[in-house]
Biopython code that builds the backbone (N, CA, C, O; Angstrom):
import numpy as np
from Bio.PDB.StructureBuilder import StructureBuilder

atoms = [
    (1, "MET", "N", (-16.029, -3.496, -8.407)),
    (1, "MET", "CA", (-14.752, -2.867, -8.132)),
    (1, "MET", "C", (-14.775, -1.403, -8.564)),
    (1, "MET", "O", (-14.155, -0.558, -7.918)),
    (2, "GLN", "N", (-15.476, -1.098, -9.641)),
    (2, "GLN", "CA", (-15.509, 0.279, -10.141)),
    (2, "GLN", "C", (-15.966, 1.248, -9.057)),
    (2, "GLN", "O", (-15.366, 2.309, -8.888)),
    (3, "GLU", "N", (-17.026, 0.897, -8.316)),
    (3, "GLU", "CA", (-17.511, 1.775, -7.255)),
    (3, "GLU", "C", (-16.485, 1.921, -6.146)),
    (3, "GLU", "O", (-16.336, 3.002, -5.577)),
    (4, "SER", "N", (-15.773, 0.841, -5.830)),
    (4, "SER", "CA", (-14.791, 0.913, -4.748)),
    (4, "SER", "C", (-13.614, 1.813, -5.113)),
    (4, "SER", "O", (-12.903, 2.280, -4.222)),
    (5, "LEU", "N", (-13.396, 2.062, -6.380)),
    (5, "LEU", "CA", (-12.304, 2.940, -6.786)),
    (5, "LEU", "C", (-12.594, 4.401, -6.462)),
    (5, "LEU", "O", (-11.698, 5.243, -6.529)),
    (6, "THR", "N", (-13.836, 4.702, -6.113)),
    (6, "THR", "CA", (-14.158, 6.059, -5.699)),
    (6, "THR", "C", (-13.910, 6.242, -4.208)),
    (6, "THR", "O", (-13.955, 7.366, -3.709)),
    (7, "LYS", "N", (-13.656, 5.177, -3.506)),
    (7, "LYS", "CA", (-13.315, 5.231, -2.083)),
    (7, "LYS", "C", (-11.800, 5.340, -1.973)),
    (7, "LYS", "O", (-11.085, 5.193, -2.964)),
    (8, "ASN", "N", (-11.316, 5.598, -0.763)),
    (8, "ASN", "CA", (-9.875, 5.770, -0.597)),
    (8, "ASN", "C", (-9.117, 4.452, -0.678)),
    (8, "ASN", "O", (-7.987, 4.425, -1.165)),
    (9, "ASN", "N", (-9.712, 3.360, -0.212)),
    (9, "ASN", "CA", (-8.988, 2.089, -0.148)),
    (9, "ASN", "C", (-9.829, 0.955, -0.708)),
    (9, "ASN", "O", (-11.033, 0.870, -0.465)),
    (10, "THR", "N", (-9.175, 0.094, -1.456)),
    (10, "THR", "CA", (-9.819, -1.067, -2.048)),
    (10, "THR", "C", (-9.007, -2.299, -1.695)),
    (10, "THR", "O", (-7.776, -2.265, -1.701)),
    (11, "CYS", "N", (-9.699, -3.386, -1.388)),
    (11, "CYS", "CA", (-9.013, -4.643, -1.071)),
    (11, "CYS", "C", (-9.566, -5.733, -1.977)),
    (11, "CYS", "O", (-10.770, -5.990, -1.983)),
    (12, "LEU", "N", (-8.697, -6.368, -2.734)),
    (12, "LEU", "CA", (-9.087, -7.500, -3.571)),
    (12, "LEU", "C", (-8.846, -8.769, -2.774)),
    (12, "LEU", "O", (-7.743, -8.999, -2.277)),
    (13, "ILE", "N", (-9.879, -9.590, -2.654)),
    (13, "ILE", "CA", (-9.785, -10.814, -1.862)),
    (13, "ILE", "C", (-10.060, -12.001, -2.772)),
    (13, "ILE", "O", (-10.968, -11.960, -3.602)),
    (14, "GLY", "N", (-9.269, -13.059, -2.611)),
    (14, "GLY", "CA", (-9.502, -14.257, -3.397)),
    (14, "GLY", "C", (-8.418, -15.283, -3.159)),
    (14, "GLY", "O", (-7.400, -15.006, -2.524)),
    (15, "GLU", "N", (-8.651, -16.454, -3.672)),
    (15, "GLU", "CA", (-7.685, -17.537, -3.546)),
    (15, "GLU", "C", (-6.382, -17.159, -4.255)),
    (15, "GLU", "O", (-6.340, -16.245, -5.079)),
    (16, "ALA", "N", (-5.336, -17.884, -3.911)),
    (16, "ALA", "CA", (-4.034, -17.668, -4.551)),
    (16, "ALA", "C", (-4.139, -17.944, -6.053)),
    (16, "ALA", "O", (-4.881, -18.831, -6.474)),
    (17, "VAL", "N", (-3.418, -17.206, -6.830)),
    (17, "VAL", "CA", (-3.259, -17.368, -8.275)),
    (17, "VAL", "C", (-4.561, -17.186, -9.066)),
    (17, "VAL", "O", (-4.757, -17.832, -10.095)),
    (18, "VAL", "N", (-5.451, -16.305, -8.584)),
    (18, "VAL", "CA", (-6.667, -16.046, -9.355)),
    (18, "VAL", "C", (-6.586, -14.744, -10.142)),
    (18, "VAL", "O", (-7.467, -14.457, -10.953)),
    (19, "GLY", "N", (-5.532, -13.947, -9.911)),
    (19, "GLY", "CA", (-5.344, -12.753, -10.714)),
    (19, "GLY", "C", (-5.512, -11.425, -9.997)),
    (19, "GLY", "O", (-5.673, -10.394, -10.650)),
    (20, "LYS", "N", (-5.479, -11.422, -8.669)),
    (20, "LYS", "CA", (-5.614, -10.161, -7.926)),
    (20, "LYS", "C", (-4.487, -9.191, -8.272)),
    (20, "LYS", "O", (-4.734, -8.010, -8.516)),
    (21, "THR", "N", (-3.267, -9.683, -8.294)),
    (21, "THR", "CA", (-2.124, -8.827, -8.629)),
    (21, "THR", "C", (-2.226, -8.351, -10.074)),
    (21, "THR", "O", (-1.900, -7.202, -10.372)),
    (22, "ALA", "N", (-2.669, -9.214, -10.961)),
    (22, "ALA", "CA", (-2.826, -8.836, -12.370)),
    (22, "ALA", "C", (-3.856, -7.717, -12.522)),
    (22, "ALA", "O", (-3.693, -6.839, -13.369)),
    (23, "ILE", "N", (-4.903, -7.742, -11.716)),
    (23, "ILE", "CA", (-5.903, -6.673, -11.759)),
    (23, "ILE", "C", (-5.265, -5.349, -11.350)),
    (23, "ILE", "O", (-5.465, -4.327, -12.007)),
    (24, "ALA", "N", (-4.499, -5.372, -10.263)),
    (24, "ALA", "CA", (-3.836, -4.148, -9.788)),
    (24, "ALA", "C", (-2.832, -3.639, -10.820)),
    (24, "ALA", "O", (-2.747, -2.436, -11.069)),
    (25, "GLU", "N", (-2.076, -4.554, -11.418)),
    (25, "GLU", "CA", (-1.108, -4.153, -12.439)),
    (25, "GLU", "C", (-1.816, -3.584, -13.666)),
    (25, "GLU", "O", (-1.358, -2.610, -14.263)),
    (26, "GLY", "N", (-2.931, -4.200, -14.034)),
    (26, "GLY", "CA", (-3.713, -3.700, -15.167)),
    (26, "GLY", "C", (-4.265, -2.311, -14.903)),
    (26, "GLY", "O", (-4.292, -1.462, -15.795)),
    (27, "LEU", "N", (-4.705, -2.083, -13.675)),
    (27, "LEU", "CA", (-5.192, -0.758, -13.301)),
    (27, "LEU", "C", (-4.077, 0.276, -13.420)),
    (27, "LEU", "O", (-4.285, 1.367, -13.952)),
    (28, "ALA", "N", (-2.894, -0.074, -12.920)),
    (28, "ALA", "CA", (-1.746, 0.845, -13.003)),
    (28, "ALA", "C", (-1.415, 1.157, -14.462)),
    (28, "ALA", "O", (-1.148, 2.308, -14.809)),
    (29, "GLN", "N", (-1.435, 0.133, -15.313)),
    (29, "GLN", "CA", (-1.154, 0.349, -16.735)),
    (29, "GLN", "C", (-2.224, 1.219, -17.379)),
    (29, "GLN", "O", (-1.929, 2.063, -18.225)),
    (30, "ASN", "N", (-3.468, 1.002, -16.971)),
    (30, "ASN", "CA", (-4.567, 1.784, -17.526)),
    (30, "ASN", "C", (-4.460, 3.253, -17.133)),
    (30, "ASN", "O", (-4.763, 4.135, -17.936)),
    (31, "ILE", "N", (-4.034, 3.516, -15.914)),
    (31, "ILE", "CA", (-3.837, 4.899, -15.472)),
    (31, "ILE", "C", (-2.808, 5.575, -16.367)),
    (31, "ILE", "O", (-3.005, 6.704, -16.815)),
    (32, "LEU", "N", (-1.698, 4.868, -16.625)),
    (32, "LEU", "CA", (-0.620, 5.435, -17.437)),
    (32, "LEU", "C", (-0.979, 5.540, -18.912)),
    (32, "LEU", "O", (-0.747, 6.568, -19.548)),
    (33, "ALA", "N", (-1.545, 4.472, -19.445)),
    (33, "ALA", "CA", (-1.734, 4.387, -20.888)),
    (33, "ALA", "C", (-2.923, 5.191, -21.402)),
    (33, "ALA", "O", (-2.797, 5.942, -22.370)),
    (34, "THR", "N", (-4.064, 5.037, -20.764)),
    (34, "THR", "CA", (-5.274, 5.630, -21.330)),
    (34, "THR", "C", (-5.873, 6.735, -20.483)),
    (34, "THR", "O", (-6.538, 7.634, -20.999)),
    (35, "GLY", "N", (-5.636, 6.666, -19.182)),
    (35, "GLY", "CA", (-6.275, 7.634, -18.296)),
    (35, "GLY", "C", (-7.764, 7.376, -18.157)),
    (35, "GLY", "O", (-8.481, 8.172, -17.550)),
    (36, "ASP", "N", (-8.239, 6.251, -18.725)),
    (36, "ASP", "CA", (-9.656, 5.895, -18.666)),
    (36, "ASP", "C", (-9.950, 5.225, -17.325)),
    (36, "ASP", "O", (-10.165, 4.015, -17.249)),
    (37, "VAL", "N", (-9.953, 6.032, -16.287)),
    (37, "VAL", "CA", (-10.157, 5.553, -14.919)),
    (37, "VAL", "C", (-11.054, 6.545, -14.182)),
    (37, "VAL", "O", (-11.224, 7.678, -14.631)),
    (38, "PRO", "N", (-11.627, 6.125, -13.053)),
    (38, "PRO", "CA", (-12.430, 7.073, -12.271)),
    (38, "PRO", "C", (-11.617, 8.305, -11.885)),
    (38, "PRO", "O", (-10.401, 8.231, -11.708)),
    (39, "GLU", "N", (-12.298, 9.423, -11.759)),
    (39, "GLU", "CA", (-11.645, 10.698, -11.470)),
    (39, "GLU", "C", (-10.781, 10.645, -10.208)),
    (39, "GLU", "O", (-9.751, 11.317, -10.136)),
    (40, "THR", "N", (-11.191, 9.853, -9.218)),
    (40, "THR", "CA", (-10.454, 9.799, -7.946)),
    (40, "THR", "C", (-9.058, 9.218, -8.083)),
    (40, "THR", "O", (-8.211, 9.433, -7.217)),
    (41, "ILE", "N", (-8.805, 8.479, -9.169)),
    (41, "ILE", "CA", (-7.466, 7.904, -9.347)),
    (41, "ILE", "C", (-6.776, 8.405, -10.614)),
    (41, "ILE", "O", (-5.692, 7.941, -10.968)),
    (42, "GLU", "N", (-7.404, 9.338, -11.278)),
    (42, "GLU", "CA", (-6.831, 9.920, -12.491)),
    (42, "GLU", "C", (-5.508, 10.623, -12.172)),
    (42, "GLU", "O", (-5.425, 11.412, -11.231)),
    (43, "GLY", "N", (-4.481, 10.326, -12.964)),
    (43, "GLY", "CA", (-3.182, 10.971, -12.799)),
    (43, "GLY", "C", (-2.359, 10.459, -11.631)),
    (43, "GLY", "O", (-1.328, 11.044, -11.297)),
    (44, "LYS", "N", (-2.796, 9.386, -11.010)),
    (44, "LYS", "CA", (-2.071, 8.848, -9.858)),
    (44, "LYS", "C", (-1.022, 7.845, -10.318)),
    (44, "LYS", "O", (-1.082, 7.318, -11.429)),
    (45, "LYS", "N", (-0.053, 7.594, -9.432)),
    (45, "LYS", "CA", (0.965, 6.564, -9.654)),
    (45, "LYS", "C", (0.689, 5.436, -8.672)),
    (45, "LYS", "O", (0.350, 5.679, -7.514)),
    (46, "VAL", "N", (0.835, 4.207, -9.137)),
    (46, "VAL", "CA", (0.684, 3.050, -8.258)),
    (46, "VAL", "C", (2.077, 2.601, -7.839)),
    (46, "VAL", "O", (2.910, 2.259, -8.679)),
    (47, "ILE", "N", (2.318, 2.606, -6.547)),
    (47, "ILE", "CA", (3.603, 2.214, -5.977)),
    (47, "ILE", "C", (3.394, 0.940, -5.169)),
    (47, "ILE", "O", (2.476, 0.867, -4.352)),
    (48, "THR", "N", (4.231, -0.055, -5.391)),
    (48, "THR", "CA", (4.123, -1.315, -4.658)),
    (48, "THR", "C", (4.955, -1.267, -3.388)),
    (48, "THR", "O", (6.135, -0.918, -3.415)),
    (49, "LEU", "N", (4.322, -1.624, -2.272)),
    (49, "LEU", "CA", (5.033, -1.727, -1.001)),
    (49, "LEU", "C", (5.647, -3.122, -0.922)),
    (49, "LEU", "O", (4.929, -4.113, -0.787)),
    (50, "GLU", "N", (6.952, -3.198, -1.005)),
    (50, "GLU", "CA", (7.677, -4.465, -0.932)),
    (50, "GLU", "C", (8.219, -4.619, 0.482)),
    (50, "GLU", "O", (9.227, -4.006, 0.833)),
    (51, "MET", "N", (7.555, -5.434, 1.292)),
    (51, "MET", "CA", (7.953, -5.578, 2.692)),
    (51, "MET", "C", (9.380, -6.091, 2.825)),
    (51, "MET", "O", (10.112, -5.647, 3.709)),
    (52, "GLY", "N", (9.785, -7.011, 1.970)),
    (52, "GLY", "CA", (11.148, -7.543, 2.038)),
    (52, "GLY", "C", (12.192, -6.460, 1.869)),
    (52, "GLY", "O", (13.198, -6.439, 2.577)),
    (53, "LEU", "N", (11.950, -5.556, 0.927)),
    (53, "LEU", "CA", (12.892, -4.458, 0.710)),
    (53, "LEU", "C", (12.856, -3.454, 1.852)),
    (53, "LEU", "O", (13.874, -2.854, 2.198)),
    (54, "LEU", "N", (11.684, -3.278, 2.430)),
    (54, "LEU", "CA", (11.550, -2.338, 3.539)),
    (54, "LEU", "C", (12.292, -2.830, 4.780)),
    (54, "LEU", "O", (12.879, -2.036, 5.516)),
    (55, "VAL", "N", (12.263, -4.133, 5.005)),
    (55, "VAL", "CA", (12.919, -4.725, 6.174)),
    (55, "VAL", "C", (14.419, -4.911, 5.933)),
    (55, "VAL", "O", (15.211, -4.853, 6.873)),
    (56, "ALA", "N", (14.805, -5.134, 4.680)),
    (56, "ALA", "CA", (16.208, -5.427, 4.351)),
    (56, "ALA", "C", (17.152, -4.347, 4.868)),
    (56, "ALA", "O", (16.924, -3.152, 4.680)),
    (57, "GLY", "N", (18.194, -4.792, 5.510)),
    (57, "GLY", "CA", (19.224, -3.879, 5.981)),
    (57, "GLY", "C", (18.928, -3.209, 7.307)),
    (57, "GLY", "O", (19.766, -2.478, 7.835)),
    (58, "THR", "N", (17.744, -3.451, 7.851)),
    (58, "THR", "CA", (17.462, -2.885, 9.169)),
    (58, "THR", "C", (17.987, -3.843, 10.224)),
    (58, "THR", "O", (17.839, -5.059, 10.106)),
    (59, "ASN", "N", (18.593, -3.287, 11.243)),
    (59, "ASN", "CA", (19.148, -4.114, 12.310)),
    (59, "ASN", "C", (18.280, -4.141, 13.551)),
    (59, "ASN", "O", (18.406, -5.031, 14.392)),
    (60, "THR", "N", (17.400, -3.163, 13.658)),
    (60, "THR", "CA", (16.553, -3.094, 14.848)),
    (60, "THR", "C", (15.112, -2.812, 14.450)),
    (60, "THR", "O", (14.832, -2.359, 13.340)),
    (61, "GLN", "N", (14.210, -3.087, 15.374)),
    (61, "GLN", "CA", (12.800, -2.767, 15.195)),
    (61, "GLN", "C", (12.631, -1.273, 14.946)),
    (61, "GLN", "O", (11.836, -0.857, 14.103)),
    (62, "ARG", "N", (13.367, -0.495, 15.670)),
    (62, "ARG", "CA", (13.276, 0.968, 15.556)),
    (62, "ARG", "C", (13.647, 1.435, 14.143)),
    (62, "ARG", "O", (12.981, 2.312, 13.593)),
    (63, "GLU", "N", (14.693, 0.862, 13.554)),
    (63, "GLU", "CA", (15.089, 1.232, 12.186)),
    (63, "GLU", "C", (13.970, 0.926, 11.199)),
    (63, "GLU", "O", (13.671, 1.727, 10.313)),
    (64, "PHE", "N", (13.354, -0.248, 11.366)),
    (64, "PHE", "CA", (12.250, -0.630, 10.487)),
    (64, "PHE", "C", (11.091, 0.355, 10.624)),
    (64, "PHE", "O", (10.556, 0.836, 9.625)),
    (65, "GLU", "N", (10.707, 0.651, 11.869)),
    (65, "GLU", "CA", (9.596, 1.568, 12.109)),
    (65, "GLU", "C", (9.885, 2.948, 11.524)),
    (65, "GLU", "O", (9.010, 3.558, 10.910)),
    (66, "GLU", "N", (11.097, 3.435, 11.712)),
    (66, "GLU", "CA", (11.464, 4.749, 11.175)),
    (66, "GLU", "C", (11.405, 4.752, 9.652)),
    (66, "GLU", "O", (10.944, 5.721, 9.049)),
    (67, "ARG", "N", (11.867, 3.681, 9.035)),
    (67, "ARG", "CA", (11.843, 3.575, 7.573)),
    (67, "ARG", "C", (10.401, 3.579, 7.056)),
    (67, "ARG", "O", (10.082, 4.276, 6.092)),
    (68, "LEU", "N", (9.540, 2.799, 7.702)),
    (68, "LEU", "CA", (8.140, 2.727, 7.279)),
    (68, "LEU", "C", (7.436, 4.064, 7.504)),
    (68, "LEU", "O", (6.676, 4.516, 6.648)),
    (69, "LYS", "N", (7.682, 4.689, 8.634)),
    (69, "LYS", "CA", (7.048, 5.981, 8.920)),
    (69, "LYS", "C", (7.514, 7.056, 7.938)),
    (69, "LYS", "O", (6.718, 7.896, 7.518)),
    (70, "LYS", "N", (8.779, 7.036, 7.574)),
    (70, "LYS", "CA", (9.305, 7.998, 6.591)),
    (70, "LYS", "C", (8.628, 7.793, 5.235)),
    (70, "LYS", "O", (8.239, 8.756, 4.574)),
    (71, "LEU", "N", (8.492, 6.534, 4.831)),
    (71, "LEU", "CA", (7.815, 6.219, 3.575)),
    (71, "LEU", "C", (6.374, 6.720, 3.607)),
    (71, "LEU", "O", (5.896, 7.314, 2.641)),
    (72, "MET", "N", (5.686, 6.479, 4.722)),
    (72, "MET", "CA", (4.297, 6.927, 4.846)),
    (72, "MET", "C", (4.193, 8.447, 4.753)),
    (72, "MET", "O", (3.272, 8.967, 4.122)),
    (73, "GLU", "N", (5.114, 9.150, 5.366)),
    (73, "GLU", "CA", (5.106, 10.616, 5.305)),
    (73, "GLU", "C", (5.288, 11.101, 3.871)),
    (73, "GLU", "O", (4.613, 12.036, 3.439)),
    (74, "GLU", "N", (6.194, 10.472, 3.136)),
    (74, "GLU", "CA", (6.409, 10.852, 1.737)),
    (74, "GLU", "C", (5.148, 10.618, 0.911)),
    (74, "GLU", "O", (4.792, 11.433, 0.060)),
    (75, "ILE", "N", (4.478, 9.497, 1.171)),
    (75, "ILE", "CA", (3.253, 9.182, 0.434)),
    (75, "ILE", "C", (2.149, 10.166, 0.798)),
    (75, "ILE", "O", (1.426, 10.637, -0.080)),
    (76, "LYS", "N", (2.012, 10.480, 2.082)),
    (76, "LYS", "CA", (0.973, 11.421, 2.520)),
    (76, "LYS", "C", (1.187, 12.815, 1.928)),
    (76, "LYS", "O", (0.223, 13.498, 1.583)),
    (77, "GLN", "N", (2.436, 13.232, 1.812)),
    (77, "GLN", "CA", (2.730, 14.563, 1.279)),
    (77, "GLN", "C", (2.463, 14.650, -0.222)),
    (77, "GLN", "O", (2.197, 15.729, -0.751)),
    (78, "SER", "N", (2.536, 13.521, -0.892)),
    (78, "SER", "CA", (2.248, 13.475, -2.322)),
    (78, "SER", "C", (0.812, 12.989, -2.483)),
    (78, "SER", "O", (0.473, 11.904, -2.010)),
    (79, "ASP", "N", (-0.013, 13.752, -3.127)),
    (79, "ASP", "CA", (-1.411, 13.335, -3.269)),
    (79, "ASP", "C", (-1.659, 12.530, -4.543)),
    (79, "ASP", "O", (-2.806, 12.330, -4.942)),
    (80, "ASP", "N", (-0.587, 12.071, -5.174)),
    (80, "ASP", "CA", (-0.761, 11.344, -6.431)),
    (80, "ASP", "C", (-0.289, 9.896, -6.361)),
    (80, "ASP", "O", (0.041, 9.306, -7.389)),
    (81, "ILE", "N", (-0.251, 9.314, -5.156)),
    (81, "ILE", "CA", (0.248, 7.943, -5.007)),
    (81, "ILE", "C", (-0.845, 7.026, -4.468)),
    (81, "ILE", "O", (-1.516, 7.334, -3.483)),
    (82, "ILE", "N", (-1.000, 5.898, -5.140)),
    (82, "ILE", "CA", (-1.818, 4.796, -4.642)),
    (82, "ILE", "C", (-0.837, 3.719, -4.218)),
    (82, "ILE", "O", (-0.003, 3.289, -5.014)),
    (83, "LEU", "N", (-0.928, 3.286, -2.990)),
    (83, "LEU", "CA", (-0.020, 2.277, -2.457)),
    (83, "LEU", "C", (-0.619, 0.900, -2.700)),
    (83, "LEU", "O", (-1.725, 0.613, -2.242)),
    (84, "PHE", "N", (0.104, 0.048, -3.418)),
    (84, "PHE", "CA", (-0.341, -1.328, -3.667)),
    (84, "PHE", "C", (0.409, -2.248, -2.721)),
    (84, "PHE", "O", (1.640, -2.279, -2.713)),
    (85, "ILE", "N", (-0.345, -3.000, -1.923)),
    (85, "ILE", "CA", (0.257, -3.937, -0.971)),
    (85, "ILE", "C", (-0.154, -5.343, -1.383)),
    (85, "ILE", "O", (-1.260, -5.790, -1.078)),
    (86, "ASP", "N", (0.737, -6.033, -2.074)),
    (86, "ASP", "CA", (0.487, -7.420, -2.460)),
    (86, "ASP", "C", (0.718, -8.289, -1.232)),
    (86, "ASP", "O", (1.632, -8.038, -0.447)),
    (87, "GLU", "N", (-0.110, -9.304, -1.072)),
    (87, "GLU", "CA", (0.005, -10.185, 0.097)),
    (87, "GLU", "C", (-0.105, -9.364, 1.385)),
    (87, "GLU", "O", (0.768, -9.417, 2.251)),
    (88, "VAL", "N", (-1.197, -8.608, 1.489)),
    (88, "VAL", "CA", (-1.385, -7.680, 2.606)),
    (88, "VAL", "C", (-1.290, -8.371, 3.963)),
    (88, "VAL", "O", (-0.922, -7.740, 4.955)),
    (89, "HIS", "N", (-1.614, -9.648, 4.015)),
    (89, "HIS", "CA", (-1.522, -10.370, 5.291)),
    (89, "HIS", "C", (-0.090, -10.413, 5.817)),
    (89, "HIS", "O", (0.127, -10.628, 7.010)),
    (90, "SER", "N", (0.886, -10.211, 4.933)),
    (90, "SER", "CA", (2.283, -10.240, 5.371)),
    (90, "SER", "C", (2.648, -9.033, 6.230)),
    (90, "SER", "O", (3.707, -9.019, 6.856)),
    (91, "LEU", "N", (1.784, -8.020, 6.267)),
    (91, "LEU", "CA", (2.049, -6.851, 7.112)),
    (91, "LEU", "C", (1.924, -7.180, 8.592)),
    (91, "LEU", "O", (2.577, -6.561, 9.432)),
    (92, "ILE", "N", (1.089, -8.148, 8.902)),
    (92, "ILE", "CA", (0.887, -8.503, 10.302)),
    (92, "ILE", "C", (2.126, -9.231, 10.790)),
    (92, "ILE", "O", (2.453, -10.320, 10.318)),
    (93, "GLY", "N", (2.792, -8.628, 11.717)),
    (93, "GLY", "CA", (4.021, -9.189, 12.263)),
    (93, "GLY", "C", (5.273, -8.729, 11.548)),
    (93, "GLY", "O", (6.380, -8.973, 12.028)),
    (94, "ALA", "N", (5.123, -8.062, 10.401)),
    (94, "ALA", "CA", (6.301, -7.644, 9.637)),
    (94, "ALA", "C", (7.108, -6.617, 10.408)),
    (94, "ALA", "O", (6.594, -5.571, 10.802)),
    (95, "GLY", "N", (8.373, -6.928, 10.617)),
    (95, "GLY", "CA", (9.279, -6.016, 11.288)),
    (95, "GLY", "C", (9.150, -5.996, 12.789)),
    (95, "GLY", "O", (9.904, -5.300, 13.469)),
    (96, "ALA", "N", (8.201, -6.752, 13.319)),
    (96, "ALA", "CA", (7.944, -6.688, 14.757)),
    (96, "ALA", "C", (8.837, -7.627, 15.544)),
    (96, "ALA", "O", (9.074, -8.770, 15.155)),
    (97, "ALA", "N", (9.315, -7.121, 16.640)),
    (97, "ALA", "CA", (10.014, -7.939, 17.621)),
    (97, "ALA", "C", (9.025, -8.187, 18.753)),
    (97, "ALA", "O", (7.975, -7.547, 18.809)),
    (98, "GLU", "N", (9.339, -9.079, 19.625)),
    (98, "GLU", "CA", (8.437, -9.386, 20.731)),
    (98, "GLU", "C", (8.113, -8.119, 21.515)),
    (98, "GLU", "O", (9.005, -7.382, 21.936)),
    (99, "GLY", "N", (6.819, -7.884, 21.698)),
    (99, "GLY", "CA", (6.386, -6.715, 22.445)),
    (99, "GLY", "C", (6.356, -5.433, 21.633)),
    (99, "GLY", "O", (6.042, -4.371, 22.171)),
    (100, "ALA", "N", (6.676, -5.513, 20.348)),
    (100, "ALA", "CA", (6.709, -4.316, 19.503)),
    (100, "ALA", "C", (5.510, -4.320, 18.561)),
    (100, "ALA", "O", (4.799, -5.318, 18.448)),
    (101, "ILE", "N", (5.298, -3.210, 17.897)),
    (101, "ILE", "CA", (4.205, -3.138, 16.937)),
    (101, "ILE", "C", (4.679, -3.638, 15.576)),
    (101, "ILE", "O", (5.879, -3.691, 15.306)),
    (102, "ASP", "N", (3.730, -4.001, 14.729)),
    (102, "ASP", "CA", (4.090, -4.479, 13.394)),
    (102, "ASP", "C", (3.671, -3.451, 12.346)),
    (102, "ASP", "O", (3.081, -2.419, 12.666)),
    (103, "ALA", "N", (3.982, -3.750, 11.112)),
    (103, "ALA", "CA", (3.708, -2.810, 10.019)),
    (103, "ALA", "C", (2.224, -2.478, 9.911)),
    (103, "ALA", "O", (1.866, -1.331, 9.641)),
    (104, "ALA", "N", (1.359, -3.464, 10.117)),
    (104, "ALA", "CA", (-0.078, -3.222, 10.010)),
    (104, "ALA", "C", (-0.527, -2.164, 11.006)),
    (104, "ALA", "O", (-1.329, -1.292, 10.669)),
    (105, "ASN", "N", (-0.021, -2.234, 12.221)),
    (105, "ASN", "CA", (-0.418, -1.267, 13.243)),
    (105, "ASN", "C", (0.184, 0.111, 13.011)),
    (105, "ASN", "O", (-0.348, 1.107, 13.501)),
    (106, "ILE", "N", (1.272, 0.181, 12.279)),
    (106, "ILE", "CA", (1.841, 1.484, 11.927)),
    (106, "ILE", "C", (0.991, 2.128, 10.825)),
    (106, "ILE", "O", (0.767, 3.339, 10.841)),
    (107, "LEU", "N", (0.522, 1.327, 9.880)),
    (107, "LEU", "CA", (-0.273, 1.838, 8.768)),
    (107, "LEU", "C", (-1.718, 2.161, 9.155)),
    (107, "LEU", "O", (-2.331, 3.061, 8.581)),
    (108, "LYS", "N", (-2.253, 1.431, 10.121)),
    (108, "LYS", "CA", (-3.679, 1.522, 10.442)),
    (108, "LYS", "C", (-4.178, 2.939, 10.735)),
    (108, "LYS", "O", (-5.208, 3.318, 10.179)),
    (109, "PRO", "N", (-3.521, 3.741, 11.567)),
    (109, "PRO", "CA", (-4.046, 5.091, 11.829)),
    (109, "PRO", "C", (-4.143, 5.958, 10.567)),
    (109, "PRO", "O", (-5.130, 6.670, 10.380)),
    (110, "ALA", "N", (-3.139, 5.900, 9.716)),
    (110, "ALA", "CA", (-3.160, 6.697, 8.482)),
    (110, "ALA", "C", (-4.267, 6.220, 7.544)),
    (110, "ALA", "O", (-4.901, 7.030, 6.867)),
    (111, "LEU", "N", (-4.500, 4.916, 7.502)),
    (111, "LEU", "CA", (-5.575, 4.384, 6.675)),
    (111, "LEU", "C", (-6.926, 4.829, 7.218)),
    (111, "LEU", "O", (-7.805, 5.226, 6.453)),
    (112, "ALA", "N", (-7.093, 4.763, 8.536)),
    (112, "ALA", "CA", (-8.359, 5.146, 9.160)),
    (112, "ALA", "C", (-8.673, 6.626, 8.935)),
    (112, "ALA", "O", (-9.838, 6.995, 8.791)),
    (113, "ARG", "N", (-7.666, 7.456, 8.904)),
    (113, "ARG", "CA", (-7.859, 8.894, 8.692)),
    (113, "ARG", "C", (-7.947, 9.267, 7.210)),
    (113, "ARG", "O", (-8.173, 10.430, 6.876)),
    (114, "GLY", "N", (-7.770, 8.290, 6.327)),
    (114, "GLY", "CA", (-7.843, 8.568, 4.894)),
    (114, "GLY", "C", (-6.624, 9.286, 4.353)),
    (114, "GLY", "O", (-6.701, 9.949, 3.318)),
    (115, "GLU", "N", (-5.499, 9.160, 5.044)),
    (115, "GLU", "CA", (-4.275, 9.848, 4.622)),
    (115, "GLU", "C", (-3.489, 9.076, 3.570)),
    (115, "GLU", "O", (-2.605, 9.632, 2.919)),
    (116, "LEU", "N", (-3.808, 7.801, 3.404)),
    (116, "LEU", "CA", (-3.159, 6.961, 2.393)),
    (116, "LEU", "C", (-4.232, 6.395, 1.488)),
    (116, "LEU", "O", (-5.342, 6.107, 1.935)),
    (117, "GLN", "N", (-3.907, 6.237, 0.225)),
    (117, "GLN", "CA", (-4.807, 5.557, -0.699)),
    (117, "GLN", "C", (-4.165, 4.226, -1.047)),
    (117, "GLN", "O", (-3.075, 4.170, -1.615)),
    (118, "VAL", "N", (-4.868, 3.153, -0.694)),
    (118, "VAL", "CA", (-4.334, 1.801, -0.870)),
    (118, "VAL", "C", (-5.241, 1.017, -1.793)),
    (118, "VAL", "O", (-4.972, -0.151, -2.076)),
]
sb = StructureBuilder()
sb.init_structure("model")
sb.init_model(0)
sb.init_chain("A")
sb.init_seg("    ")
for serial, (resi, resn, name, xyz) in enumerate(atoms, 1):
    if name == "N":
        sb.init_residue(resn, " ", resi, " ")
    sb.init_atom(name, np.array(xyz, "f"), 0.0, 1.0, " ", f" {name:<3s}", serial, name[0])
structure = sb.get_structure()
């Protein structure tokens, strides 16, 4: 995992309840408490993407997409944010109506271009 922290995006994979979220939370605490982290994540803030909160209160697919795109723009403009997505599989289909795109497809171009650190 240490080597992957020098890349823009890291994905922890494993069975349920093995501690993936605890690892991410521990990393966030380590950034704040000791700063004993790789240079690429030094001084960064870990922000959790809560899909339920992102979808809450939206009445249309368009509102959801606009909310997610606005969040992504704020993250891209700030170079000190690492986005933590717990249960990343929940992005597929999130906010999508029939024939519409989902959260994963909205995030994918920014991830591919290295504009977000996840």
